[in-house]
N, C-alpha and C positions, 0 to 999 in steps of 0.2 A: 504494500500500500504506500503510495507516494504522498509525502507530507511537506508543506511549507510551514516553517516555524518562525515566529516573530516575537522576539524578546530583547529589550535593550540591555539588560544586565548580562554580562558575559558568563558568569558562573551559572546562572539559571538557564541561559540559552544552551550552554555546553552540557549541563546536567540533563536537560530534557532531550537533547539530541542523543546522548548516550543511552538514556532510558528507552526512548522509542526505538532506537536501533537494536537494543537488546531484545525487543519484542518483534523484530523483523520488519519494522517500518523503514522505508527508504526516505531519508531527508534530502529532498531535491533542492532546497534552499533554506538557509537560516540567516535571517536579517535582523537589523537592530534599529530600523526607522520606518516611518510610514511610507515615504515615496518608494523605497526599495521593496517594501512589502507588496504594494500595488503592482509594481512591475513583475515581481516574481509570481504573483497569483495569476495574472493575465497570461504571462509567458508559459508557465509550467502547467496551469490547469490541474492542480493536484487533486488527489482523492479527498483530502481534507486539509484545512489550514488551522493551525493552533496559534492564536493571536493574543498578545497582551494589548489591553485597551490603551494605556497611556505610553506613548513612545515619542522619541524626538521627531521633529525639532521643538515642539512646544510642550510636550508631555501632558497633553489634554486628552484627546480622543483619536489621535492619528491612526492607531492600530485598528480601531473599530471602523472609522470612516473609510480607510483603505479597503477593509474587508467588505463593507457594504457596497462600495463602488465596484469592487471586483465581482460581487454577486450580480450586479446589474449588467456587467459585461460578459460574465460567464454564469448564466442563470442556473440556480440550484447548487452553486459551489458550496460544499459543506464547510462550515466555520464554527470552531470551538473557541469562544472568547474566555480569556483568563483575566480576572480583575482582583485588585486588593480590597475593593469596596463594593457595596451594593449600590449600583447606579441604576435607578428605575428607568431613567430616560434611555440609557444605553440598552437595557434589556428590551424595552419596547421597540427601539429602532431595529434591533436585531431580529425581532419576531414579526416586524411590520409587514413583510411581503407574503406571509402566510404559507410559505413553501416548505417549511421544516428544514432538516439538515443543519440545525444550529444548536449551540450549547452555550451556557453561561455558568462558569464555575468560579468560586472564590479561591484564590491561591492558598490562603491559610486554612481552608477546609478540605483540601485534598490530602487525605491521610495516608494513602499507600499507592504503590505503583499500579496495582490491579484496578483500583477505582479509577485512576486517571486514564489508563489504557482502555478500559471498558468504555469510558465516556468518549474517547477519541473514536473508537470503533462504532459506537452507536450513532454518533453524528455523521461519520463517513457513510453509514448505511442508510442515511436519510431520516434518522430519528431526531428527537428534541430532548436535550438533557439540561435541566436547570437546577441550580443549587437550592436546597430547601430554604435557606435563609433569604434568597432572592424572592422565592415564592411567598414567604411570610411577609416580607416587606411590601410586595405588590398587593397582597390581600389586605394589609393594614391600612393602606392609603387609597383603596378603591372600593366603592360600594358596588355590590353585585346586582345587576339588573338584567332584564331580558330573560332568555332561556336559562341562564345560569341560576336565576332565582328559583327555578322549578326543581332544582336538584335537592335531594334530601341531604342531611348532614353526612351520612355514610357515603353517598355518591360523591359529595365534595371531597371527602377524605380520600376516596379511591382515585379521583381525578388529580388531586394534589400529588399523590404518590406516582401516578402516571407521568406527571410533569417532571419528576426526578429521574425519569428514564427507567423505572422499574417494570419488570414483566408481570404478568398476572400471577405467576407462581411466587414471585418475590413479594408482591402486594399481599397475597394470601398469607404468606408466612409472617409478614409484618403485623397484619391485623388479626392473626390467629383465627382465620376462618378458611373455608374450603376454596380451592381454585374454581370450582363450579359456581360458587356464590359470587366470586369476583367477575366471572364471565357474565353472570346475570346483571351485575351492577354496571359493567362496561356497556352492555347492550342497552340498558336503560339510559345511560349517559348519552350514547350516540343518538338514540331516538329523541331525547329531550333537546339535544343541540341541533336537531334537524340534519344529521349527517347520514346521507343515503347509503344503502349497502354497497360496500366496496372492499378493497383490501383492508383488513383490520389495522395493519401497521400504519397505513395512510390515515385512517380515521382517528387513530390514537394521536397522531401528530396534529391533525386539525382540531381535535378536542382540546389538546393542551394549549394550542395557540389561542383558541377562543377563551380559554380559562385565564390565561395570563394577560390577554389584551383587554378584557372586559373592564 
């Protein structure tokens, strides 16, 4: 799997490069600023980009903006954003096109290599992975209206765990209920959000995006 990596701190960039290579990822470019990132993404069209939000030259949101621009030029380009802070605006910008294949993780909440690598693979596969703390912040600052208001508390709980990138089996284990029950909840969620029958993975992405953007 081909990866473009963007991180301005050398030790972090080198560490992530070595980590991903150890899991058989091919690092086709590792850059330390926004302009170089945009060029690398458009040129290489990687299977996934792992991008720090704040990068030179101004250390604001160059990484994110370069990734968003690249997604406009290369539709559907998978992007996993890494941030030191919960930035609601950044999370919403990332999710705005509704196409999935995006992730938003907080650097200090990535606790082991398996968690990080799993997130990279999920995003590369078209999924949506969002840190639970980001989800909590979005929920705190936004009132739920429209179809989401029809969800039961349990359905909201299931949907929030879906937003973390968890499978039905993982959600069932977390909530200590059967996987069959989770399948029923997800079917209800899809129906209440007006998502027509299609590939379940695609409907999960659309449901998560609706949840985070409401």
